[in-house]
C-alpha positions, 0 to 999 in steps of 0.5 A: 598948330602949323608944323611940318616935318619932312625927310627927302632928297633935293631935286636940284642944287640950291641957289643963294639969293638976297632980298632987297635988304640983303637978307640971304635966302634959298628956295629948293624942292625936296622929293619925299616918298610916300609911305604907301603904294598906289594901286599898281604897287608903286610908291609915289613921290611928292615934290615939296617947295622949301624956303630957308632964310639967313645963315641956314640958307647960306649953309644949305647953298654951300653944302648941299647939292642935288640928291642930298638927303635932308630933314626939314622942320618948319611951317606951311606958308601960303602966298599969291602973286600975279604972273606976267600974263595977269593971272593970279598964282598961288604958292605953298611952301615950307618955311624951314626953321631947321634943315638937318644934313642927313648925308655928307657931301662925299656921299652925295657926290659918290651917289651922283657918280654911281660909286661907293663913298668908301673904296673897299679895295683899300680896306684893310684885310681882317678876319671877321667871324660871322658867328660873333655877336656884334651886340655882345657888349651893347647891353641887354636890349637892342631896340630899333624903331620900325619907322626908322627902317624903310 
């Protein structure tokens, strides 16, 4: 079985391209944080190359930007080519079957501008009692998966 699941952020704006037979595709790189720290207590990041085809490629190019958070499902794909100096180069990419957009374009733009996507100054004043239980009408149990929180 060859399945890959990733959650990360785009390292650059994806560019839409077309094959010789006019099939749209885009290649981009996703920064994915490792779930553990190194000996210095720092989390390292992997930069993973992704290729997306057809309509999904058009959507990625039109709606995502550098810093956009995505979830990718696909398969690992290897290849090789000869560079201009005659050296053989090997490639490893994730061929994406599905790219889920995890934040909006507005959130991505706000992050790029170091601002919040919601202007709290325009928020209506409300008196919230901090002692109120926000889950009072939610049922008996509230369960949050630990893997969801990072």
